[in-house]
Structure formats: structure tokens, C-alpha cells
N, C-alpha and C positions, 0 to 999 in steps of 0.2 A: 259156343261162339255164335255171334250174331252175323247176319248177312249185311254187307254194305251195299254197294251199288248193284242194281239189277240190270241185266243185259238181255236184249231181245234176240231171238234167233234170226240169222240172216238167210234169205233165200228159202230153199226147200230142204236144207240139210236137217237131218234128225237133231233134236235138241241135245242128245248125248254127244254127238259128234261136235256140236258147237261148244258144249261144256268142256270136252277134252281139249279142244283147241285153245280155249281160254286158259286152262291149267298149264298148257305148254308155254303160253305167252307170259303167264304170271306165276312163276315158281313160288311156292310157299303159301299161295292163296288157297282157300277152300272154296270149291265150286259145287253147288247143289242145284237140283231142280225140284221145285215145290209148286204145286198148282200150275204146272205147265210154264213156269217162269224160271229162268236161270238166275241164281243168286250167288254173288261173289263176296267172300269174306276176306279181309286183309289178314296177314299173319298176326297171330295173337301177341299181346304184350307180355312182359315178363310176369306180371301178377296173375294173369290168366293161366299161364303155364304152371306157376307155383301152386295155385289153387288146385289144379287138376292133380298134380303130384301128391299134394297133401290129402286130397279126397280119396285117392287110391288106398291110402294106408288102412283106414278102418275096414274097407272091403277085403283087403288082403289078410288082415288080422283075423277076420271072420272065416277065413278059409275059402273065399270065393274066387280062387284062382288055382284050381286043381284038376282032377280027372273029370269032373262033371260040369264045372262052370269056369268061365274065364272072365277076367276084367280087362277091357281093351279101350284104348284111346283111338279115336279117328277111324273106326271101322264103318264101311258103307252099309246103309240100311235101305233096302228097296221098299218104297212106299206104295200104298194102295190108292193114292189120290190122283194118279194120272198115269198114262201109258209109259212115260219115261221118268217119272218122279223118283228121286232118291235124296237121302240126307246123309250127312256124316256127323253124327252126334259127337260131342267132345269126349264123352265117356259112356261106356255101355257094359252091362252085365249080360253075358250071352251063354247059351248052352255050349259045352265044350266041343260038340260036333258041328258047330256053326258052319265050318267049311264044306260040310256035306250038303248045305242048303244054299249054295251059291246060285244067284239068279242071273245077274248080268253086270258088267262094268264094275267088277270088284265089290258088288253089293250082295247082301244076304237077306233071305226071307225074314220078315218081321216075326215070324213064329218062334225064332230062336232067341229073340231079345226079351230079357226079363226086366230090364231097366235101362232107360236112357237118361243122360244128364247133360245139361248145357250150362255154361258159364257165360253170362251176357257180356256183350261188348258195345260198340257204339250204337248200333241199331237194335236196341234191346227188345223192341216190339216184335221182331221176328221170332225170338224165343218165347215171348209171353203171349203171342197171339197166333201167328202163322204156323209155328211148329206145334202148338197145342192142338190145332185142328188136324194137322197132318199126322201127328203121332196117335191121336185118339182114333182117327179114321182107320189107321193101320193096326188098331187094337193093341198098342203097346201098353202093358199093364201098369207100369210105374214110370212117371216122368218127373224128374227133379230139376229145378231151375235155381241156380245161384244168381240172384238178381242184384247185380252190383249197382244198378241205378237207384234202387229204392232200399238197399241194404236189408234184403229179406231172402229167405229160403222158401221156395214153393215145392210142395209135394202133391202131385196129381195122381189119382188112382181111379180105377173103375171106368174105363173108357166106354162111352155110349155115343154112337154116331160120330159127330164132329166135335165132341167135347168130352171132358171128364166129369163124372158124377160127383167126385170128391176132390176138392181143391183146398188144401190147407196152406196157410201162409204163416211162417215162423219168423220170429224176431230174435236178435241177439239176446243171449241169456238162456235160450231154450236148448234142450237136448231132444233130438228127433230120432225116433226109432222107425226105420223103414219097414215096409211089409215083409214078413218072412217068406212070402212067395218068391222073393229073389234068390232064396236058397240058404239063407242064414240070417241071424239077427245082426243088423248093422245100425249103430247109433251115431248120429252126426252131431257134433257140437257146433251150433249155428254161429256162435261168436268166433270160434277158431276158423271156420270155413270162410266167413265173410272177411275176417282180418287178413287171411292169406290172399284173398282175391282183390284187396284194395291196392290201387297204385300208390306209390310214394309221391308225396307232393313235390313238384318241381321247385327248387330254390328260387326266390325272387331275385331278379336282376336289379342292381343298383342303377 
């Protein structure tokens, strides 16, 4: 999911307190802190939710939701980019003992994350730029982006400093096999993934 408006902290309150206040005022919104800035994302549209459900299927079929690994939506990730930074990726593959690695504010140590995935929304540059830097800096080994703006699937691997050494972009018609480091062989049908993520066209009014 992409972040929409950004809000600045008020007074001397910790950023996390500000973020939690915003969540209370805006139920259903996703609030993250990246690079010392609070980012607020509106509730996802139906196509966004449908894509995430469809995306879970190949991971589950591969056995990535059992005793050793879990597939989760919307679990908090404690970032290494700032003292209070955290993100809430749309989908994640994590070690099954992730709850033993709780850090703060319902967020978990990046060491337990094998893969994170985002489905872009209105402010797609957050997923394509800001989170690339944040996730690479936190050494997340695999980052997948369902890019609804450009109708592409991105697979980023091998984090180095603030970027990924390998960034492959896949178009409809391709089958993409993710790195086996996530715990099993998972192949994504780019056409099916992007089709599920596309919003239906609104009927024209006469």
C-alpha cells in the first residue's frame, strides 16, 4: 500500500505517540514512520485487497504457513532507518517465531522477515522509492512490488546499503519464481497478479 498525505509531529511528543494518535482519529488508515516522517495511507480499495488475497494462495500452496514460516498481512516491521521508524508492509513472509522478536509498538525485528510485498496505491512513489531505501537499509532480503501504476511486477533482492543490488522488472505474460531463501519455491503469474490488482472502470455517466 502507498502512503498518502504526510503529517509532521506536533510539539515535543515522540513520533510514535503522534502516529498512534492519528490511528485513533482515522480508523482504517495505515500509519507508518519512515525517515523520521509520519506517512498516512487511506484504506485500500477492493482491488488492492483482492490482489493480496490472490497473492497469498501460491505462498500457502508452497507450504509457507506452517511450523517454521508464516505468511501475514499488515504486520509491523521495525526499521533501521530512524529511532522510531517502522513500516507495515501489505504482505510478509516471516519466521514462525516472529513474536519472540517483538521490538516496540506491535512491530518486529527485521531479522525475522524473509520477504515483504507492497501493492501500490495513489502515491506509488512511496513503494517504488522511499520503501526501497528503507527496506534495503533494514537488510530485508526480498522486496516484491505489485506496481499498478505501470502494470509491472518488481522483485528486488540482495540489499546493499540504501538500495538493492538486483532489481528485476517483470511484465504480463511472465512467470516469476521467487528466491528459495524465503523457504520454498513460489512462482507468481504476473498476468494474474496484475489483473487481480486492477480496479474496475467506473461506468460513464450520461
